[in-house]
N, C-alpha and C positions, 0 to 999 in steps of 0.2 A: 769315512765312517760307514759302517754297515747300515743298510736301510731297514726300517721297520715297516713290514708289509701286512696289510689287513688280512686276517684269516677268518674271523667270525664277527658277527654283529648280533647282539642279544638284546631283546626288549622285555621289560617287566612293567606292566601297568600296576599302579598303586593308588590307594585311596587313603588320604591322611585327614583326620578330623580337624574341624575348625572349632573355635570357642562357641560360635553361634552362626546361623545362616546369614549370609551377606546379601543385601538387596542392591540391585542396580537397575538401570533404566529398562533393560531388556528382560529382567527376570531375577535370578538369584543364583548364588552358590549355595547348594542345599546342605549346608553344614559340613562340607568336606571339599577338598580339592582332589581331582583325578589327574594324575600325571603319568607319563611313561618314562621310565628310567632306561637309559641306553648304555650298553657296555660294548666297546670295540676292542677286540683282541688282535694282537699282532704275532707274527711268526717268531719274534724274539722274546715273547713272554710278558709283554706289557698289556695292561688293561686300562683304557681310558673311559671316562664317564661323560655322559650327555643326558639331556632331559628335554622334554617338550610337553605341551599341554594335551589333555585328553588321554584316553586309554582304551583298552579293549582289543579285540581281535583285529579290527581294521587298522588301528594305530600300530600295533605290534607287527602285523604282517607287512605293513607299509615300510617300516624302518628295516625290518629284517630282510625284506626282498632286495634291498640295495646291495646285498652281498654279491648279487649277480653283476653289478656294475663295478664294485670296489674290491673284490677279492684279489689280493696281490698288489693293491695300490699302496704306494709309499705314503705314510702319514705326513711326511714333510712336504708333499706336493699338494698344498691346499688349493692353489689357484687352478691347477689341473682338475682337482676333485670337483671344484665348483662347476666347471663346464661338463664334467662327466655325468653329473646328476641334476644340474640346474641350468642347462643350456637355455638361453632366454626364449628361443622360438619353440623348443620342445616343451618348455614350461607352460605354454598356452594350453597344452593338453594334459600335462601331468605335473602340476605345480608342487614342488617338493621343498619349498623354502624352509619350513620349520624342521623337516626331516634333515635337510642339509645342516641346519644350525646345530642339531644334536650331534651329528657326526663331526662337525668342525670342533665343537667343544671337546669331544673325546680325543680327536687327533691332537689338538693343542695340549690337552692333558698328558698324552703320551710323549709328545715332544719335550714338554717341561720335565717329565720324569726322566727321560733319557739323558737330557742335558744337565739335570740337577738344578733347575731354576724354576721359579714361579712363572705362570703364564704371562703376567704383566711384564716380566723382563724380556719375553719374546716379542712383545708388541711395542717396544720403544722405551720401556722402563717407566716406573711409577713416578708421578709428580705429587701424589698424596698417598699416605699410608692408611687412611680410613676414608670412608665415604659417608657423608651426612644423608640422613633419610627424613622424610616427612612422615608424620602419623598418617595412616590411611583410614579415615573415618567413614564408616558405612552406617546407614540405617540397617538394623538387624532384627531378625525374628528371634524369639526365645529359643534357647537350646532345647531340642526335643526331649532329651533325657532329664535335664535338670530344671528346665523352665527359666534358667538365668540367661542374662546377656542381651535382653531386648534393648534396642535403641530405636525409639519412635518419636519421642518428644524432644523439644529443644533442651529441656532440663536433663534428660538422659544423655543427650549428645554432648552437652558441655561436661557433664560428670565423666563421661567416657574419655573425652579429650584430655581432661585434667589427670585422670588416672593413667593414661598412656604416657603423658608428659612426665608424671612422677616416676613411673616405672622405667621408662626408656630414655628420657631426656630430650624428647622431640622439641624442636624450636619452630618447625613448620608443620602446618596441618592442612590436609587435603580432605575435602568433603566430596564423597561420591554421591551425586544427586540424580535427578531425573526419575525419582520414585514417587514423591508427593508433588502436589501442585506447586508451581514456582513461587508463589507468595509465601507458602508455608516453609519451603526450603530457604528462601531469602531470610525469613525471621530466624531460622536455625543458624544460618551462616553468620548473621549479624550477632547472634548470641555468643557464638564461639569467639568472634572478634572482641566483643566486650569483656568476655571472661579471661582472654589471654591477649591483652592489648599490645604486648611487646613482640608477639610471635608473627611469623609470616603465614599467609593463607593462600589456598587455591581451591577452585570449585570446578567440578567436572560432572555435568549431567549426561554425558555420553550422547551428545547431539539430539537430546530429546526436546529441546525448546524450539518454539517458533522464533522467527527473527524478531517479531514484536516483543515476545516474552524475554528474549535474550537482551534486547536493548534496554528494556525496563529493569531487568535484574542487574545488568552490567552497570548502568548509570547509578543504580542505588548503592552498589558496592565500591564505586570508584574511590571514595575517601579512605578505604581500608588498606591494610598492608598486604596487598595482593601480589603474589608471584606472577600469576597469570590466570586467564579465563580459558579453561580447557574444553574444547569441543562443545561449545554451547549450542551450536547449530550444525547441521550436516552439510558438508561439501565446501569446496573452495569458493565458489561464487557467493554463497551466503556468509561465510566467514569474512571474505573481503568486504562485503557490504557492511557487516557488523562493525568493522574497524572504523568506518566513517562516523559512527555514533558513540562508541565506547572507547575511553582512553585507558585501556588495560591491555597488556600484551596478550595476544591470542596464541594458544598452544594446541597441538594436536598429536594424537597417536592413531588416528583413524584415516585421515585423508592424505597424509604424507608418510607413507610406510615403505617407499622404495625410491630408487634414484630418479626414475622418470617423474614421479610426483614431486620430488624435491626440486628438480630442475624447473618444473612448471611453476611451483610456488615462487622460485627465485626470479624467473623471467617475466611472470605476469605482473602487471601494474594496475592497481596497487597489489602488493603482496597480501595473501590471505592469512598467513601464519607467521608469527614472530619467534616461536619456540617449538623445536622439534623434540618430541619424546622418543628416544631411541630404545628399542627393545631387542635384546640379543636373539630372541627367537623370531619375532616378526620380520626382522631385517635379514635373517638367514645366517646369523653368527656374530661373533665379537668383531671380527675384522671388518665386515661391512659397516658396523656401527661406528668404528673408528674412522673409516673412510668418510662416512656421512658427516661425522662431527667436524672433520677437516674442511669439508665443503661449507658447512654452516659457518665455521670460523671465517672463511674467506669472504663470504657474502653477508656477514653481520647478523646471522640468526643465532638465537639462543639454543642451548642444548640442555636437555634433562634426560632422566632415565625412567622408562616405563616399566611397570610391573604387570606380568601376565599370570600371576598366581603361582609363583615359583616355590620349589623346595630348595634344599641347600645347594644342589648342584648348579641350578640356574642362578641362584643368588651369587654363587662364587663367580660365575661369568659376568654378572652385573658389576661385582666389586672389582674384578680385574679390568673390565672396560672403564669403569669410573676412575680407576687408579691412573690410567695413562692418558685420558682425554683432558688436556689442559683447560679447555673452554667449557667444562661442566659448570654451569653457572647457578644451578639450583640443587636443593636437596632432592635425592632420588625418591621414587615411589617404591613401596614394597608392601605386598599383602602379608609378609612373612610373620609379623607379630600376631596375626589372627590364628595361626596354626598352633595346635597343642603339642606337636612333636615334629620330628624330621627323620629322614632315612640315612643321615650321615653319622659317622662315629663322633661321639661327644654331644650329640643332640643339637638343638637349635643354636645357631650363632647368637652372640650376645650384642646388644646395643649398649654403648657407653656414651653418655652425653649426646644421644640422638644419632650416633654414628656406629658403623660396624667396621672393624679392621679388615684390611685386605689380607687374604690368606698368604702366608709366607712359605708354605710347604711347596714341594716340587709339583709342577703341573698346576691344576686348579687348586690344589691344597686341601681337598676334601676326600674322605674315604667312605665308601659304602659300609653302613652297618648291616651286615647280612641278616641278622635277626630281625631288625626293623623292616628291611626290605621284604622278608618273608611274611612278617606280621601284616603289613599293609597291602601286600599282594593278596593275601588271603581275605582281608577285609574288602578289597575290590571285588574278588570273586563272589563274596557274599552279597554285596550291595549293588554292584554294577555301576554304570554311569548315571548321570542325571541330565535333564534338559536345561542347559545353561540359560536358554532364552525363554524360560517359563518361571513363574513364581508359584511355589507350592501353596502359598496362602491365598491364591486367587485362581482356582481351577477354571480353565477355559480362556483365561485372559492372555492377550498379547498386545504389545504396544504398536502405535503408529509413529511415523517420523515425519513431521514433528508430532509429539504425543499430545493427546488430550485425555487419555484413559488413566488418570492418576490414581494411585492407591489412596483409599480413604484414610484420613488422618485421625 
């Protein structure tokens, strides 16, 4: 079979609006997501799609500069490509993990197009045709244009959770916390549980809690239908210590994000983390996530899917990964329903009964809407980026870890 060799890499930063600004422990998404869309072209006329977080000249030049390493590379030689741009010792100086992920997505997309199969079929074949998702509940600032969308009180949060469940069918609900004081967020979490007693729950304060606050919070929610307690404190030593006091599975997407950390979590006694949230960009691609999931299966760790603010291209990678991982034991996370639009043909993918179908088209199964790409690239040029680790409603504020500088409720 004739090889497909890389000839060009093109990057386009975009800004896609959110329904309202999303608050988190370190700051906010300021009413929009900024992403970089990647296109890899080959000498036989194929174009593969990739995506990663952030945007602007630095992100675009970073990904496009990889053509110096990859021009002429066969897209089917993915393991060789990994070492070409992510050699583990060279990466001490030029970590390209997320850049590699975007290129890997595009290469898999091209492979699937050439062979006439979805990416999931290249990765072992699907064991499920749809992936369940949790609602991703955030405290929110009002939309700057309309004034709508604020989520600040427990009543607003419960109403938002019910509305998302009615619209999308979610049966699991994740509260992104670390914004308000722990006792305030505890009352909000308990209110969700009381309002939706048959549904599953998870809480993620992004490591903002002290060990003492995490113990108090964790013991208070032990009777609820918890999936897991995600990153309540920072670092494996504190997470390990927390497990001595709280009888809820501990999850992370911050301190186990590569294979060395995964090995450390497995070999340390007691283990710090019970559930690993795999992210197709953080781990450097779909294939590393599948490899990590197999290791987790071998050593009895749970697996979930992390969301890093995806548009439709990365969402497709999450769906293909979720389709082939047999030990995916939890509903996946996605910011996706907070977006007002997407850059793929057909617009946003649809939730049905809290799940999204795995694309069945060749490759990733999504196609760029060139008009939308141009529209949101122009919006990016107008608005630029934003400081993810700052809150626009609190000028000059920044958090500590553990935090004590809570937002006034």
